[in-house]
C-alpha positions as CSV (number, residue, x, y, z in Angstrom):
1,M,-130.9,126.6,108.4
2,S,-128.5,123.9,107.0
3,G,-130.0,124.3,103.5
4,A,-129.8,128.1,103.5
5,R,-128.0,129.8,100.7
6,I,-125.1,132.3,101.1
7,G,-126.6,135.6,100.0
8,V,-125.1,139.0,99.2
9,Q,-126.3,140.3,102.5
10,D,-124.5,137.6,104.4
11,C,-121.2,138.3,102.6
12,A,-121.6,142.0,103.1
13,I,-122.1,141.5,106.9
14,A,-119.1,139.1,107.1
15,V,-116.8,141.5,105.2
16,G,-118.0,144.5,107.3
17,V,-117.4,142.7,110.6
18,A,-114.0,141.5,109.4
19,A,-113.1,145.1,108.4
20,V,-114.2,146.4,111.9
21,L,-112.1,143.8,113.7
22,V,-109.0,144.5,111.6
23,V,-109.3,148.3,112.0
24,A,-109.8,147.8,115.7
25,G,-106.7,145.6,115.8
26,L,-104.7,148.3,114.0
27,S,-105.6,150.9,116.5
28,E,-105.6,148.9,119.8
29,H,-103.2,145.9,119.5
30,R,-100.0,145.6,121.5
31,A,-98.7,142.3,120.0
32,P,-95.3,140.9,120.5
33,A,-93.0,141.1,117.5
34,G,-93.7,138.3,115.0
35,L,-97.3,137.6,116.1
36,E,-98.9,140.5,114.2
37,P,-99.6,138.5,111.0
38,V,-101.2,135.7,112.9
39,G,-103.3,138.2,114.9
40,Y,-104.5,140.0,111.8
41,A,-105.4,136.7,110.1
42,L,-107.4,135.6,113.1
43,L,-109.2,139.0,113.2
44,A,-110.1,138.7,109.5
45,A,-111.1,135.1,109.8
46,G,-113.4,135.8,112.8
47,G,-115.4,138.1,110.6
48,L,-115.3,136.3,107.3
49,A,-116.6,133.1,108.8
50,L,-119.9,134.8,109.4
51,A,-120.7,134.4,105.7
52,V,-121.8,130.8,106.3
53,R,-123.5,131.4,109.6
54,R,-126.9,130.4,108.2
55,R,-125.6,127.1,106.7
56,A,-123.5,126.0,109.6
57,P,-124.3,128.2,112.7
58,V,-122.7,125.9,115.3
59,A,-119.5,125.5,113.3
60,V,-119.3,129.3,112.8
61,L,-119.9,129.7,116.5
62,V,-116.8,127.5,117.3
63,V,-114.6,129.2,114.6
64,T,-115.4,132.7,115.7
65,G,-114.9,131.8,119.4
66,A,-111.5,130.2,118.6
67,C,-110.5,133.2,116.5
68,A,-111.4,135.6,119.4
69,A,-109.3,133.6,121.8
70,G,-106.5,133.3,119.3
71,Y,-106.2,136.9,118.5
72,Q,-106.3,137.8,122.2
73,A,-103.4,135.3,122.8
74,A,-101.6,137.1,120.0
75,G,-101.9,140.3,122.0
76,F,-104.9,141.9,120.3
77,N,-107.4,143.4,122.8
78,V,-110.3,143.6,120.4
79,F,-114.0,143.2,121.3
80,A,-115.4,139.8,120.0
81,V,-118.0,141.3,117.6
82,G,-117.8,138.3,115.3
83,Y,-118.6,135.9,118.1
84,L,-121.6,137.9,119.3
85,V,-123.1,137.8,115.7
86,A,-122.4,134.0,115.7
87,V,-124.2,133.6,119.0
88,Y,-127.2,135.5,117.6
89,A,-127.3,133.3,114.5
90,A,-127.0,130.1,116.4
91,M,-129.7,131.0,118.9
92,R,-132.0,132.1,115.9
93,A,-131.4,128.6,114.4
94,G,-132.4,127.0,117.6
95,H,-129.0,125.7,118.8
96,R,-129.5,126.8,122.4
97,I,-127.5,124.1,124.1
98,A,-124.6,124.3,121.7
99,T,-124.5,128.1,122.2
100,A,-124.4,127.8,126.0
101,V,-121.7,125.2,125.9
102,V,-119.4,127.1,123.5
103,S,-120.0,130.4,125.3
104,V,-119.1,128.9,128.7
105,A,-116.0,127.5,127.2
106,M,-115.2,130.9,125.6
107,L,-115.6,132.7,129.0
108,A,-113.3,130.2,130.6
109,A,-110.7,130.3,127.8
110,L,-110.3,134.1,127.4
111,P,-108.4,134.7,130.7
112,F,-105.9,132.0,129.8
113,A,-105.6,133.5,126.3
114,A,-104.8,136.9,127.9
115,I,-102.2,135.3,130.1
116,A,-100.7,133.5,127.1
117,S,-100.1,136.8,125.4
118,G,-97.4,137.5,128.1
119,Q,-98.6,141.1,128.6
120,H,-100.7,140.7,131.7
121,D,-100.7,139.2,135.2
122,T,-103.7,137.2,136.3
123,G,-105.8,140.2,137.5
124,A,-105.1,142.2,134.3
125,A,-105.8,139.1,132.2
126,L,-109.2,138.8,133.8
127,A,-110.0,142.4,133.1
128,Q,-108.9,142.1,129.5
129,A,-111.0,139.0,129.0
130,R,-114.0,140.9,130.3
131,G,-113.2,143.7,127.8
132,V,-113.0,141.2,124.9
133,L,-116.4,139.5,125.7
134,E,-118.7,141.3,128.1
135,L,-121.2,138.9,129.7
136,A,-124.0,141.4,129.3
137,W,-123.5,141.7,125.5
138,L,-123.3,137.9,125.2
139,I,-126.7,137.6,127.0
140,A,-128.1,140.3,124.8
141,A,-127.1,138.6,121.6
142,A,-128.4,135.2,122.7
143,T,-131.7,136.8,123.9
144,A,-132.2,138.7,120.6
145,G,-131.6,135.5,118.6
146,E,-134.0,133.5,120.7
147,A,-136.7,136.2,120.6
148,L,-136.5,136.4,116.7
149,R,-136.7,132.6,116.5
150,Q,-139.8,132.5,118.6
151,A,-141.4,135.4,116.6
152,E,-140.7,133.5,113.4
153,R,-142.1,130.3,114.8
154,R,-145.3,132.0,115.9
155,A,-145.6,133.7,112.5
156,D,-145.2,130.2,110.8
157,E,-147.8,128.7,113.1
158,A,-150.2,131.6,112.4
159,E,-149.8,131.1,108.7
160,R,-150.3,127.4,108.9
161,T,-153.4,127.9,111.1
162,R,-154.8,130.3,108.4
163,E,-154.1,127.8,105.7
164,E,-155.8,125.0,107.6
165,T,-158.8,127.2,108.4
166,A,-159.1,128.2,104.7
167,R,-158.9,124.6,103.6
168,R,-161.5,123.5,106.1
169,R,-163.8,126.3,105.0
170,A,-163.3,125.5,101.4
171,G,-164.1,121.8,102.1
172,E,-167.3,122.9,103.9
173,E,-168.3,125.1,101.1
174,R,-167.7,122.3,98.5
175,L,-170.0,120.0,100.6
176,H,-172.6,122.7,100.8
177,I,-172.5,123.2,97.1
178,A,-172.7,119.5,96.5
179,R,-175.8,119.2,98.7
180,E,-177.5,122.1,96.9
181,L,-176.7,120.7,93.5
182,H,-178.0,117.3,94.6
183,D,-181.2,118.7,96.1
184,T,-182.0,121.0,93.2
185,L,-180.8,119.3,90.0
186,T,-180.6,115.6,90.5
187,H,-184.3,115.1,90.6
188,Q,-185.1,117.3,87.6
189,I,-182.4,115.7,85.5
190,S,-183.5,112.2,86.5
191,V,-187.1,113.0,85.5
192,I,-186.0,114.4,82.1
193,K,-183.8,111.4,81.4
194,V,-186.4,108.8,82.4
195,Q,-189.2,110.5,80.4
196,A,-187.0,110.8,77.3
197,E,-185.9,107.2,77.6
198,A,-189.5,106.1,78.1
199,A,-190.6,108.0,75.0
200,V,-187.9,106.5,72.9
201,H,-188.7,103.0,74.1
202,L,-192.4,103.5,73.4
203,A,-191.7,104.8,69.9
204,Q,-189.4,101.9,69.1
205,K,-191.9,99.4,70.5
206,R,-194.6,100.8,68.2
207,G,-192.3,100.7,65.2
208,E,-192.4,104.5,64.8
209,A,-189.5,106.7,63.8
210,V,-187.8,108.3,66.8
211,P,-187.3,112.0,66.2
212,D,-183.7,113.1,66.3
213,A,-184.6,115.8,68.8
214,L,-185.9,113.2,71.2
215,L,-182.8,111.1,70.9
216,A,-180.7,114.2,71.5
217,I,-182.7,114.9,74.7
218,R,-182.2,111.3,75.9
219,D,-178.5,111.4,75.2
220,A,-178.2,114.9,76.8
221,G,-180.1,113.6,79.9
222,R,-177.8,110.7,80.3
223,E,-174.7,112.9,79.9
224,A,-176.1,115.5,82.2
225,A,-176.7,112.9,84.9
226,R,-173.2,111.5,84.5
227,E,-171.7,115.0,84.6
228,L,-173.6,115.9,87.7
229,R,-172.6,112.7,89.4
230,T,-168.9,113.3,88.5
231,T,-169.2,116.9,89.7
232,L,-170.7,115.9,93.0
233,E,-167.9,113.4,93.5
234,A,-165.3,116.0,92.7
235,L,-166.9,118.4,95.2
236,R,-167.0,115.9,97.9
237,D,-163.4,114.7,97.3
238,D,-161.1,117.5,96.1
239,D,-158.5,114.9,95.0
240,H,-160.9,113.2,92.7
241,A,-160.4,114.4,89.1
242,P,-163.3,114.2,86.6
243,P,-162.4,111.7,83.9
244,H,-163.1,113.9,80.9
245,G,-160.1,115.0,78.8
246,L,-158.8,115.3,75.3
247,D,-159.9,111.8,74.4
248,H,-163.6,112.7,75.2
249,I,-163.7,115.7,72.8
250,P,-164.9,113.5,69.8
251,G,-167.9,112.5,71.9
252,L,-168.8,116.2,72.5
253,V,-168.7,116.8,68.8
254,A,-170.8,113.8,68.1
255,R,-173.5,114.9,70.5
256,A,-173.5,118.3,69.0
257,R,-173.9,116.8,65.5
258,A,-176.8,114.6,66.8
259,S,-178.6,117.7,68.0
260,G,-178.7,119.1,64.4
261,L,-175.5,121.2,64.4
262,H,-173.1,120.5,61.5
263,A,-170.1,120.0,63.8
264,T,-166.7,118.8,62.6
265,L,-163.5,117.9,64.4
266,T,-159.9,118.1,63.1
267,I,-156.8,117.0,65.0
268,D,-153.3,117.7,63.9
269,G,-149.9,117.2,65.4
270,D,-148.6,114.2,67.4
271,P,-151.1,113.5,70.2
272,T,-148.8,113.4,73.2
273,P,-149.9,112.6,76.8
274,A,-150.9,115.8,78.6
275,P,-151.5,116.4,82.3
276,V,-155.0,115.6,83.5
277,V,-155.7,119.2,84.3
278,V,-154.8,120.3,80.7
279,G,-157.0,117.7,79.1
280,R,-159.9,118.6,81.5
281,T,-159.5,122.2,80.7
282,A,-159.5,121.6,76.9
283,Y,-162.6,119.4,77.3
284,R,-164.5,122.1,79.2
285,I,-163.5,124.8,76.7
286,V,-164.9,122.8,73.8
287,Q,-168.0,121.8,75.8
288,E,-168.8,125.4,76.8
289,A,-168.1,126.7,73.3
290,L,-170.4,124.2,71.7
291,T,-173.1,124.9,74.3
292,N,-172.9,128.6,73.5
293,V,-173.2,127.8,69.8
294,A,-176.3,125.8,70.4
295,R,-177.9,128.2,72.8
296,H,-177.0,131.7,71.7
297,A,-175.2,131.9,68.3
298,A,-178.0,130.9,65.9
299,A,-175.3,129.0,64.0
300,T,-175.6,126.0,61.7
301,T,-171.9,124.9,61.7
302,A,-169.2,124.6,64.2
303,A,-165.6,123.6,63.5
304,V,-163.6,122.2,66.4
305,H,-159.8,122.0,66.0
306,V,-157.3,120.4,68.4
307,G,-153.6,120.9,67.7
308,Y,-150.6,119.5,69.4
309,R,-147.7,121.9,69.3
310,S,-144.3,121.8,70.9
311,G,-145.0,122.3,74.6
312,A,-148.6,123.3,74.1
313,V,-152.1,122.1,73.3
314,V,-154.2,124.4,71.1
315,V,-158.0,124.2,71.1
316,Q,-160.1,126.3,68.7
317,V,-163.9,126.4,68.1
318,D,-165.3,128.4,65.2
319,D,-169.0,128.9,64.3
320,D,-171.0,130.8,61.6
321,G,-173.3,132.5,64.0
322,T,-174.7,136.0,64.0
323,A,-171.8,137.6,66.0
324,T,-169.8,140.3,64.1
325,P,-167.0,142.7,65.2
326,D,-169.7,145.4,65.2
327,R,-172.1,143.3,67.2
328,P,-170.1,141.2,69.7
329,P,-172.1,139.0,72.1
330,T,-172.3,140.0,75.7
331,P,-169.7,137.9,77.7
332,G,-171.4,135.6,80.1
333,V,-170.4,133.3,82.9
334,G,-169.3,130.6,80.4
335,L,-166.6,132.8,78.8
336,L,-165.5,134.0,82.3
337,G,-165.1,130.4,83.4
338,M,-163.0,129.7,80.3
339,R,-160.7,132.6,81.0
340,E,-160.3,131.6,84.6
341,R,-159.4,128.0,83.7
342,V,-156.9,129.0,81.1
343,S,-155.3,131.7,83.3
344,A,-154.9,129.2,86.1
345,L,-152.7,127.1,83.9
346,G,-150.7,130.0,82.6
347,G,-152.2,129.7,79.1
348,R,-153.8,132.2,76.7
349,L,-157.4,132.6,75.6
350,R,-158.9,134.6,72.7
351,A,-162.7,134.7,72.4
352,E,-164.0,137.2,69.9
353,P,-166.2,137.6,66.8
354,R,-164.6,136.5,63.5
355,P,-164.1,139.2,60.8
356,G,-166.4,137.4,58.3
357,G,-169.1,136.7,60.9
358,G,-169.4,134.1,63.6
359,F,-167.4,133.6,66.8
360,T,-164.1,132.0,67.5
361,V,-162.7,130.6,70.8
362,H,-158.9,130.0,70.7
363,A,-157.0,128.6,73.7
364,E,-153.4,127.7,74.1
365,L,-152.6,125.5,77.0
366,P,-149.1,124.7,78.2
367,A,-148.6,121.0,77.9
368,D,-146.5,120.8,81.1
369,A,-149.0,122.8,83.3
370,A,-149.4,121.6,86.8
371,P,-152.7,121.5,88.8
């Protein structure tokens, strides 16, 4: 509660309580001459102090209690509304012992304050003290504050339990996916890689020319094995970030070129360090775009552009495939994944056919995006 801000609602409550106390003082007081200004000031202060009850509940409790005793000593027989609100706020903040100590002191001080006003004997002073602060109302305010505090604590605990359960289930699901990927893909990819490397080795040993397609298969197998290993590590450890980023995009373009695609890369702007998550997202967008070009676009060229702007990293991939505005390709899982990655960073993605034919993927990623 100490770091809570003073809101409009707090100020409105404080002003409202101060107004109620002052109006009650105007209608009920019987103050000796000369003490009226002091009494009205204490009435107003006892309400206005409530504006900071969230920031300093114990201090407000003491101040409102002192004001209540003070305006009673000045001859104002006004119910201590401000003090009850302060009791509620202090109990809600968890200051039970302080509330009990101050309240006992208040109950003991009020009869002496009534006697000090000079208007009552001892019996009448005790009656007036009970009128200023009824014990039942005091208990009710304290109980209400404690009940709300317990309710908020249980709500926070329930929310924390839900979050912990969700994190545990997410971790279990990641491990399950990692096991499935390992069981279903690792063996097949390893076989492809070993067979391709063996074929390349035999061809080189015989002095034969190694087909470009076979070299591309070998390199793709190596990259797929490394990608799978990195993915499995990331799934098993959520804090482990895959190493691919903006610096690895030239390697993607080179592999696309080795597979027979005329791929080019242009970089403009001042390459500034970007968060890991931005670099990883840019890498995945280029990777997915080039994969789509090779598999579905029937394209011969692909132009990759990386631009560093003020506060943003721009990635664009254009191809000369068969897509046209009249015949757009059917969006697949790859494009959906791109949009999810970009949206998670608060960026913008445009993936659509080009007016002259082919397809373009244009992503703007905020350079200060957080994971």
